[in-house]
Structure formats: structure tokens, C-alpha cells
mmCIF file as gemmi writes it, N, C-alpha and C atoms, coordinates in Angstrom:
data_model
loop_
_atom_site.group_PDB
_atom_site.id
_atom_site.type_symbol
_atom_site.label_atom_id
_atom_site.label_alt_id
_atom_site.label_comp_id
_atom_site.label_asym_id
_atom_site.label_entity_id
_atom_site.label_seq_id
_atom_site.pdbx_PDB_ins_code
_atom_site.Cartn_x
_atom_site.Cartn_y
_atom_site.Cartn_z
_atom_site.occupancy
_atom_site.B_iso_or_equiv
_atom_site.pdbx_formal_charge
_atom_site.auth_seq_id
_atom_site.auth_asym_id
_atom_site.pdbx_PDB_model_num
ATOM 1 N N . UNK Axp A 1 ? -40.65 90.167 -138.346 1 0 ? 1 A 1
ATOM 2 C CA . UNK Axp A 1 ? -39.394 90.842 -138.256 1 0 ? 1 A 1
ATOM 3 C C . UNK Axp A 1 ? -39.413 92.013 -139.178 1 0 ? 1 A 1
ATOM 4 N N . UNK Axp A 2 ? -39.038 93.189 -138.554 1 0 ? 2 A 1
ATOM 5 C CA . UNK Axp A 2 ? -39.071 94.372 -139.322 1 0 ? 2 A 1
ATOM 6 C C . UNK Axp A 2 ? -37.92 94.466 -140.344 1 0 ? 2 A 1
ATOM 7 N N . UNK Axp A 3 ? -38.391 94.935 -141.586 1 0 ? 3 A 1
ATOM 8 C CA . UNK Axp A 3 ? -37.297 95.09 -142.705 1 0 ? 3 A 1
ATOM 9 C C . UNK Axp A 3 ? -37.261 96.474 -143.057 1 0 ? 3 A 1
ATOM 10 N N . UNK Axp A 4 ? -36.131 96.811 -143.794 1 0 ? 4 A 1
ATOM 11 C CA . UNK Axp A 4 ? -35.932 98.158 -144.339 1 0 ? 4 A 1
ATOM 12 C C . UNK Axp A 4 ? -36.078 98.094 -145.906 1 0 ? 4 A 1
ATOM 13 N N . UNK Axp A 5 ? -36.622 99.155 -146.498 1 0 ? 5 A 1
ATOM 14 C CA . UNK Axp A 5 ? -36.715 99.06 -147.883 1 0 ? 5 A 1
ATOM 15 C C . UNK Axp A 5 ? -36.778 100.434 -148.448 1 0 ? 5 A 1
ATOM 16 N N . UNK Axp A 6 ? -37.151 100.412 -149.721 1 0 ? 6 A 1
ATOM 17 C CA . UNK Axp A 6 ? -37.421 101.838 -150.388 1 0 ? 6 A 1
ATOM 18 C C . UNK Axp A 6 ? -38.631 101.65 -151.235 1 0 ? 6 A 1
ATOM 19 N N . UNK Axp A 7 ? -39.504 102.723 -151.232 1 0 ? 7 A 1
ATOM 20 C CA . UNK Axp A 7 ? -40.717 102.672 -152.151 1 0 ? 7 A 1
ATOM 21 C C . UNK Axp A 7 ? -40.117 102.745 -153.611 1 0 ? 7 A 1
ATOM 22 N N . UNK Axp A 8 ? -40.579 101.714 -154.261 1 0 ? 8 A 1
ATOM 23 C CA . UNK Axp A 8 ? -40.019 101.632 -155.727 1 0 ? 8 A 1
ATOM 24 C C . UNK Axp A 8 ? -41.141 102.106 -156.645 1 0 ? 8 A 1
ATOM 25 N N . UNK Axp A 9 ? -42.407 101.953 -156.452 1 0 ? 9 A 1
ATOM 26 C CA . UNK Axp A 9 ? -43.314 102.496 -157.332 1 0 ? 9 A 1
ATOM 27 C C . UNK Axp A 9 ? -44.659 102.638 -156.605 1 0 ? 9 A 1
ATOM 28 N N . UNK Axp A 10 ? -45.291 103.733 -156.858 1 0 ? 10 A 1
ATOM 29 C CA . UNK Axp A 10 ? -46.63 104.127 -156.184 1 0 ? 10 A 1
ATOM 30 C C . UNK Axp A 10 ? -47.74 104.568 -157.128 1 0 ? 10 A 1
ATOM 31 N N . UNK Axp A 11 ? -48.904 104.062 -156.881 1 0 ? 11 A 1
ATOM 32 C CA . UNK Axp A 11 ? -50.183 104.394 -157.675 1 0 ? 11 A 1
ATOM 33 C C . UNK Axp A 11 ? -51.081 104.888 -156.806 1 0 ? 11 A 1
ATOM 34 N N . UNK Axp A 12 ? -50.759 106.297 -156.517 1 0 ? 12 A 1
ATOM 35 C CA . UNK Axp A 12 ? -51.448 107.137 -155.596 1 0 ? 12 A 1
ATOM 36 C C . UNK Axp A 12 ? -52.935 106.984 -155.625 1 0 ? 12 A 1
ATOM 37 N N . UNK Axp A 13 ? -53.558 107.218 -156.911 1 0 ? 13 A 1
ATOM 38 C CA . UNK Axp A 13 ? -54.922 107.248 -157.065 1 0 ? 13 A 1
ATOM 39 C C . UNK Axp A 13 ? -55.665 105.963 -156.795 1 0 ? 13 A 1
ATOM 40 N N . UNK Axp A 14 ? -54.846 104.8 -156.776 1 0 ? 14 A 1
ATOM 41 C CA . UNK Axp A 14 ? -55.407 103.453 -156.487 1 0 ? 14 A 1
ATOM 42 C C . UNK Axp A 14 ? -55.116 103.018 -155.079 1 0 ? 14 A 1
ATOM 43 N N . UNK Axp A 15 ? -54.162 103.738 -154.399 1 0 ? 15 A 1
ATOM 44 C CA . UNK Axp A 15 ? -53.91 103.518 -153.048 1 0 ? 15 A 1
ATOM 45 C C . UNK Axp A 15 ? -52.894 102.235 -152.795 1 0 ? 15 A 1
ATOM 46 N N . UNK Axp A 16 ? -52.066 101.995 -153.65 1 0 ? 16 A 1
ATOM 47 C CA . UNK Axp A 16 ? -51.135 100.918 -153.448 1 0 ? 16 A 1
ATOM 48 C C . UNK Axp A 16 ? -49.79 101.324 -154.017 1 0 ? 16 A 1
ATOM 49 N N . UNK Axp A 17 ? -48.874 100.433 -153.732 1 0 ? 17 A 1
ATOM 50 C CA . UNK Axp A 17 ? -47.497 100.608 -154.384 1 0 ? 17 A 1
ATOM 51 C C . UNK Axp A 17 ? -46.655 99.322 -154.009 1 0 ? 17 A 1
ATOM 52 N N . UNK Axp A 18 ? -45.407 99.411 -154.31 1 0 ? 18 A 1
ATOM 53 C CA . UNK Axp A 18 ? -44.342 98.442 -154.241 1 0 ? 18 A 1
ATOM 54 C C . UNK Axp A 18 ? -43.139 98.872 -153.61 1 0 ? 18 A 1
ATOM 55 N N . UNK Axp A 19 ? -42.611 98.043 -152.6 1 0 ? 19 A 1
ATOM 56 C CA . UNK Axp A 19 ? -41.422 98.327 -151.838 1 0 ? 19 A 1
ATOM 57 C C . UNK Axp A 19 ? -40.422 97.307 -152.258 1 0 ? 19 A 1
ATOM 58 N N . UNK Axp A 20 ? -39.129 97.776 -152.403 1 0 ? 20 A 1
ATOM 59 C CA . UNK Axp A 20 ? -37.994 96.972 -152.687 1 0 ? 20 A 1
ATOM 60 C C . UNK Axp A 20 ? -37.224 96.914 -151.491 1 0 ? 20 A 1
ATOM 61 N N . UNK Axp A 21 ? -36.956 95.572 -150.795 1 0 ? 21 A 1
ATOM 62 C CA . UNK Axp A 21 ? -36.234 95.606 -149.631 1 0 ? 21 A 1
ATOM 63 C C . UNK Axp A 21 ? -34.674 95.754 -149.932 1 0 ? 21 A 1
ATOM 64 N N . UNK Axp A 22 ? -33.938 95.695 -148.887 1 0 ? 22 A 1
ATOM 65 C CA . UNK Axp A 22 ? -32.483 96.08 -149.157 1 0 ? 22 A 1
ATOM 66 C C . UNK Axp A 22 ? -31.807 94.794 -149.808 1 0 ? 22 A 1
ATOM 67 N N . UNK Axp A 23 ? -32.393 93.779 -149.968 1 0 ? 23 A 1
ATOM 68 C CA . UNK Axp A 23 ? -31.887 92.498 -150.716 1 0 ? 23 A 1
ATOM 69 C C . UNK Axp A 23 ? -32.336 92.481 -152.041 1 0 ? 23 A 1
ATOM 70 N N . UNK Axp A 24 ? -33.352 93.399 -152.571 1 0 ? 24 A 1
ATOM 71 C CA . UNK Axp A 24 ? -33.76 93.439 -153.93 1 0 ? 24 A 1
ATOM 72 C C . UNK Axp A 24 ? -35.116 92.758 -154.096 1 0 ? 24 A 1
ATOM 73 N N . UNK Axp A 25 ? -35.719 92.086 -152.988 1 0 ? 25 A 1
ATOM 74 C CA . UNK Axp A 25 ? -37.017 91.453 -153.166 1 0 ? 25 A 1
ATOM 75 C C . UNK Axp A 25 ? -38.208 92.664 -153.066 1 0 ? 25 A 1
ATOM 76 N N . UNK Axp A 26 ? -39.171 92.346 -153.824 1 0 ? 26 A 1
ATOM 77 C CA . UNK Axp A 26 ? -40.331 93.21 -154.005 1 0 ? 26 A 1
ATOM 78 C C . UNK Axp A 26 ? -41.549 92.86 -153.289 1 0 ? 26 A 1
ATOM 79 N N . UNK Axp A 27 ? -42.295 93.817 -152.6 1 0 ? 27 A 1
ATOM 80 C CA . UNK Axp A 27 ? -43.49 93.583 -151.937 1 0 ? 27 A 1
ATOM 81 C C . UNK Axp A 27 ? -44.535 94.645 -152.166 1 0 ? 27 A 1
ATOM 82 N N . UNK Axp A 28 ? -45.68 94.074 -152.354 1 0 ? 28 A 1
ATOM 83 C CA . UNK Axp A 28 ? -46.878 94.879 -152.562 1 0 ? 28 A 1
ATOM 84 C C . UNK Axp A 28 ? -47.33 95.499 -151.232 1 0 ? 28 A 1
ATOM 85 N N . UNK Axp A 29 ? -47.824 96.671 -151.265 1 0 ? 29 A 1
ATOM 86 C CA . UNK Axp A 29 ? -48.497 97.203 -150.102 1 0 ? 29 A 1
ATOM 87 C C . UNK Axp A 29 ? -49.552 98.055 -150.419 1 0 ? 29 A 1
ATOM 88 N N . UNK Axp A 30 ? -50.591 98.277 -149.561 1 0 ? 30 A 1
ATOM 89 C CA . UNK Axp A 30 ? -51.808 98.972 -149.711 1 0 ? 30 A 1
ATOM 90 C C . UNK Axp A 30 ? -51.805 99.946 -148.704 1 0 ? 30 A 1
ATOM 91 N N . UNK Axp A 31 ? -52.58 101.068 -148.93 1 0 ? 31 A 1
ATOM 92 C CA . UNK Axp A 31 ? -52.586 102.185 -148.006 1 0 ? 31 A 1
ATOM 93 C C . UNK Axp A 31 ? -53.116 101.874 -146.634 1 0 ? 31 A 1
ATOM 94 N N . UNK Axp A 32 ? -53.935 100.832 -146.62 1 0 ? 32 A 1
ATOM 95 C CA . UNK Axp A 32 ? -54.479 100.303 -145.252 1 0 ? 32 A 1
ATOM 96 C C . UNK Axp A 32 ? -53.37 99.712 -144.427 1 0 ? 32 A 1
ATOM 97 N N . UNK Axp A 33 ? -52.16 99.427 -145.166 1 0 ? 33 A 1
ATOM 98 C CA . UNK Axp A 33 ? -51.077 98.873 -144.57 1 0 ? 33 A 1
ATOM 99 C C . UNK Axp A 33 ? -50.067 99.728 -143.807 1 0 ? 33 A 1
ATOM 100 N N . UNK Axp A 34 ? -50.386 101.029 -143.989 1 0 ? 34 A 1
ATOM 101 C CA . UNK Axp A 34 ? -49.534 102.033 -143.317 1 0 ? 34 A 1
ATOM 102 C C . UNK Axp A 34 ? -49.875 102.227 -141.702 1 0 ? 34 A 1
ATOM 103 N N . UNK Axp A 35 ? -48.761 102.395 -141.046 1 0 ? 35 A 1
ATOM 104 C CA . UNK Axp A 35 ? -49.056 102.54 -139.584 1 0 ? 35 A 1
ATOM 105 C C . UNK Axp A 35 ? -49.71 103.809 -139.399 1 0 ? 35 A 1
ATOM 106 N N . UNK Axp A 36 ? -50.444 103.921 -138.293 1 0 ? 36 A 1
ATOM 107 C CA . UNK Axp A 36 ? -51 105.151 -137.908 1 0 ? 36 A 1
ATOM 108 C C . UNK Axp A 36 ? -50.114 106.387 -137.755 1 0 ? 36 A 1
ATOM 109 N N . UNK Axp A 37 ? -50.305 107.46 -138.368 1 0 ? 37 A 1
ATOM 110 C CA . UNK Axp A 37 ? -49.348 108.461 -138.296 1 0 ? 37 A 1
ATOM 111 C C . UNK Axp A 37 ? -48.409 108.673 -139.615 1 0 ? 37 A 1
ATOM 112 N N . UNK Axp A 38 ? -48.452 107.513 -140.284 1 0 ? 38 A 1
ATOM 113 C CA . UNK Axp A 38 ? -47.585 107.577 -141.598 1 0 ? 38 A 1
ATOM 114 C C . UNK Axp A 38 ? -48.647 107.8 -142.721 1 0 ? 38 A 1
ATOM 115 N N . UNK Axp A 39 ? -48.516 108.88 -143.453 1 0 ? 39 A 1
ATOM 116 C CA . UNK Axp A 39 ? -49.506 109.234 -144.412 1 0 ? 39 A 1
ATOM 117 C C . UNK Axp A 39 ? -49.061 108.598 -145.891 1 0 ? 39 A 1
ATOM 118 N N . UNK Axp A 40 ? -49.979 107.847 -146.37 1 0 ? 40 A 1
ATOM 119 C CA . UNK Axp A 40 ? -49.727 107.275 -147.604 1 0 ? 40 A 1
ATOM 120 C C . UNK Axp A 40 ? -49.545 108.361 -148.828 1 0 ? 40 A 1
ATOM 121 N N . UNK Axp A 41 ? -50.317 109.395 -148.702 1 0 ? 41 A 1
ATOM 122 C CA . UNK Axp A 41 ? -50.306 110.484 -149.673 1 0 ? 41 A 1
ATOM 123 C C . UNK Axp A 41 ? -48.958 111.268 -149.49 1 0 ? 41 A 1
ATOM 124 N N . UNK Axp A 42 ? -48.299 111.14 -148.474 1 0 ? 42 A 1
ATOM 125 C CA . UNK Axp A 42 ? -47.008 111.805 -148.358 1 0 ? 42 A 1
ATOM 126 C C . UNK Axp A 42 ? -45.858 111.065 -148.894 1 0 ? 42 A 1
ATOM 127 N N . UNK Axp A 43 ? -46.12 109.82 -149.334 1 0 ? 43 A 1
ATOM 128 C CA . UNK Axp A 43 ? -44.94 109.047 -149.744 1 0 ? 43 A 1
ATOM 129 C C . UNK Axp A 43 ? -44.543 109.425 -151.252 1 0 ? 43 A 1
ATOM 130 N N . UNK Axp A 44 ? -43.299 109.094 -151.585 1 0 ? 44 A 1
ATOM 131 C CA . UNK Axp A 44 ? -42.77 109.413 -152.917 1 0 ? 44 A 1
ATOM 132 C C . UNK Axp A 44 ? -41.836 108.223 -153.28 1 0 ? 44 A 1
ATOM 133 N N . UNK Axp A 45 ? -41.756 107.994 -154.473 1 0 ? 45 A 1
ATOM 134 C CA . UNK Axp A 45 ? -40.772 106.993 -154.853 1 0 ? 45 A 1
ATOM 135 C C . UNK Axp A 45 ? -39.51 107.349 -154.363 1 0 ? 45 A 1
ATOM 136 N N . UNK Axp A 46 ? -38.654 106.417 -153.865 1 0 ? 46 A 1
ATOM 137 C CA . UNK Axp A 46 ? -37.478 106.585 -153.355 1 0 ? 46 A 1
ATOM 138 C C . UNK Axp A 46 ? -37.463 106.715 -151.701 1 0 ? 46 A 1
ATOM 139 N N . UNK Axp A 47 ? -38.613 106.97 -151.25 1 0 ? 47 A 1
ATOM 140 C CA . UNK Axp A 47 ? -38.728 107.051 -149.673 1 0 ? 47 A 1
ATOM 141 C C . UNK Axp A 47 ? -38.287 105.932 -148.929 1 0 ? 47 A 1
ATOM 142 N N . UNK Axp A 48 ? -37.528 105.94 -147.9 1 0 ? 48 A 1
ATOM 143 C CA . UNK Axp A 48 ? -37.023 104.827 -147.15 1 0 ? 48 A 1
ATOM 144 C C . UNK Axp A 48 ? -38.064 104.451 -146.17 1 0 ? 48 A 1
ATOM 145 N N . UNK Axp A 49 ? -38.557 103.174 -145.969 1 0 ? 49 A 1
ATOM 146 C CA . UNK Axp A 49 ? -39.521 102.743 -145.019 1 0 ? 49 A 1
ATOM 147 C C . UNK Axp A 49 ? -39.071 101.565 -144.328 1 0 ? 49 A 1
ATOM 148 N N . UNK Axp A 50 ? -39.786 101.303 -143.203 1 0 ? 50 A 1
ATOM 149 C CA . UNK Axp A 50 ? -39.663 99.926 -142.505 1 0 ? 50 A 1
ATOM 150 C C . UNK Axp A 50 ? -40.963 99.301 -142.803 1 0 ? 50 A 1
ATOM 151 N N . UNK Axp A 51 ? -41.036 97.982 -142.7 1 0 ? 51 A 1
ATOM 152 C CA . UNK Axp A 51 ? -42.296 97.25 -142.79 1 0 ? 51 A 1
ATOM 153 C C . UNK Axp A 51 ? -42.11 95.871 -142.225 1 0 ? 51 A 1
ATOM 154 N N . UNK Axp A 52 ? -43.248 95.161 -142.161 1 0 ? 52 A 1
ATOM 155 C CA . UNK Axp A 52 ? -43.428 93.761 -141.626 1 0 ? 52 A 1
ATOM 156 C C . UNK Axp A 52 ? -43.839 92.979 -142.935 1 0 ? 52 A 1
ATOM 157 N N . UNK Axp A 53 ? -43.098 91.869 -143.21 1 0 ? 53 A 1
ATOM 158 C CA . UNK Axp A 53 ? -43.504 90.967 -144.29 1 0 ? 53 A 1
ATOM 159 C C . UNK Axp A 53 ? -44.583 90.043 -143.597 1 0 ? 53 A 1
ATOM 160 N N . UNK Axp A 54 ? -45.715 89.922 -144.542 1 0 ? 54 A 1
ATOM 161 C CA . UNK Axp A 54 ? -46.853 89.053 -144.172 1 0 ? 54 A 1
ATOM 162 C C . UNK Axp A 54 ? -47.242 88.187 -145.31 1 0 ? 54 A 1
ATOM 163 N N . UNK Axp A 55 ? -47.579 86.953 -145.09 1 0 ? 55 A 1
ATOM 164 C CA . UNK Axp A 55 ? -48.037 86.111 -146.239 1 0 ? 55 A 1
ATOM 165 C C . UNK Axp A 55 ? -49.494 86.563 -146.817 1 0 ? 55 A 1
ATOM 166 N N . UNK Axp A 56 ? -49.712 86.367 -148.099 1 0 ? 56 A 1
ATOM 167 C CA . UNK Axp A 56 ? -50.988 86.572 -148.583 1 0 ? 56 A 1
ATOM 168 C C . UNK Axp A 56 ? -51.217 85.42 -149.647 1 0 ? 56 A 1
ATOM 169 N N . UNK Axp A 57 ? -52.425 85.232 -150.16 1 0 ? 57 A 1
ATOM 170 C CA . UNK Axp A 57 ? -52.671 84.343 -151.167 1 0 ? 57 A 1
ATOM 171 C C . UNK Axp A 57 ? -51.884 84.63 -152.482 1 0 ? 57 A 1
ATOM 172 N N . UNK Axp A 58 ? -51.435 85.785 -152.846 1 0 ? 58 A 1
ATOM 173 C CA . UNK Axp A 58 ? -50.628 86.126 -153.866 1 0 ? 58 A 1
ATOM 174 C C . UNK Axp A 58 ? -49.192 86.256 -153.748 1 0 ? 58 A 1
ATOM 175 N N . UNK Axp A 59 ? -48.726 85.966 -152.486 1 0 ? 59 A 1
ATOM 176 C CA . UNK Axp A 59 ? -47.391 86.049 -152.112 1 0 ? 59 A 1
ATOM 177 C C . UNK Axp A 59 ? -47.184 87.042 -151.046 1 0 ? 59 A 1
ATOM 178 N N . UNK Axp A 60 ? -45.954 87.19 -150.497 1 0 ? 60 A 1
ATOM 179 C CA . UNK Axp A 60 ? -45.763 88.042 -149.409 1 0 ? 60 A 1
ATOM 180 C C . UNK Axp A 60 ? -45.967 89.539 -149.781 1 0 ? 60 A 1
ATOM 181 N N . UNK Axp A 61 ? -46.482 90.284 -148.82 1 0 ? 61 A 1
ATOM 182 C CA . UNK Axp A 61 ? -46.832 91.646 -148.873 1 0 ? 61 A 1
ATOM 183 C C . UNK Axp A 61 ? -46.329 92.388 -147.787 1 0 ? 61 A 1
ATOM 184 N N . UNK Axp A 62 ? -46.22 93.684 -147.818 1 0 ? 62 A 1
ATOM 185 C CA . UNK Axp A 62 ? -45.696 94.535 -146.806 1 0 ? 62 A 1
ATOM 186 C C . UNK Axp A 62 ? -46.837 95.221 -145.946 1 0 ? 62 A 1
ATOM 187 N N . UNK Axp A 63 ? -46.794 95.019 -144.648 1 0 ? 63 A 1
ATOM 188 C CA . UNK Axp A 63 ? -47.685 95.563 -143.629 1 0 ? 63 A 1
ATOM 189 C C . UNK Axp A 63 ? -47.005 96.378 -142.664 1 0 ? 63 A 1
ATOM 190 N N . UNK Axp A 64 ? -47.695 97.153 -141.96 1 0 ? 64 A 1
ATOM 191 C CA . UNK Axp A 64 ? -47.215 98.125 -140.923 1 0 ? 64 A 1
ATOM 192 C C . UNK Axp A 64 ? -46.017 99.042 -141.527 1 0 ? 64 A 1
ATOM 193 N N . UNK Axp A 65 ? -46.392 99.523 -142.689 1 0 ? 65 A 1
ATOM 194 C CA . UNK Axp A 65 ? -45.238 100.314 -143.364 1 0 ? 65 A 1
ATOM 195 C C . UNK Axp A 65 ? -45.261 101.617 -142.62 1 0 ? 65 A 1
ATOM 196 N N . UNK Axp A 66 ? -43.915 102.152 -142.412 1 0 ? 66 A 1
ATOM 197 C CA . UNK Axp A 66 ? -43.735 103.418 -141.724 1 0 ? 66 A 1
ATOM 198 C C . UNK Axp A 66 ? -42.569 103.992 -142.396 1 0 ? 66 A 1
ATOM 199 N N . UNK Axp A 67 ? -42.633 105.365 -142.573 1 0 ? 67 A 1
ATOM 200 C CA . UNK Axp A 67 ? -41.514 106.166 -143.133 1 0 ? 67 A 1
ATOM 201 C C . UNK Axp A 67 ? -40.47 106.159 -142.081 1 0 ? 67 A 1
ATOM 202 N N . UNK Axp A 68 ? -39.172 106.087 -142.501 1 0 ? 68 A 1
ATOM 203 C CA . UNK Axp A 68 ? -37.999 106.082 -141.63 1 0 ? 68 A 1
ATOM 204 C C . UNK Axp A 68 ? -37.636 107.529 -141.364 1 0 ? 68 A 1
């Protein structure tokens, strides 16, 4: 299910960040989880995005991240 959220924190030089969904839950995401055509380097904190929640060994993370 597609969710909406906001980029909360970015670590550009390491290629990852965190998204806060509209309910306040936080999700880790990696640059490899960006949809084709959505540039990780163009993201900024506060950017609105959509994403898919996926399970991982360390808890749910965001995949198929796309700038709104």
C-alpha cells in the first residue's frame, strides 16, 4: 500500500535517509529504494514523498520512494 510522508533526515554522502509518514512513524530508506526517475541527490529535508512499506530484518523500511 502506498503511503505519504516527508523526508525527515538525509545523509547524502552515505546514500540513505529517514521518512516520517503522516501518522508520525519513521522509515529508513536507501538511495537504491528510489523509483526510476526520482533522484536521491535532488531530495531535501521536508520534501513530500510517496513510498511502499516493506519488512526488513531491522524493522520496516521505505521502498519505491518517489517525490510527490
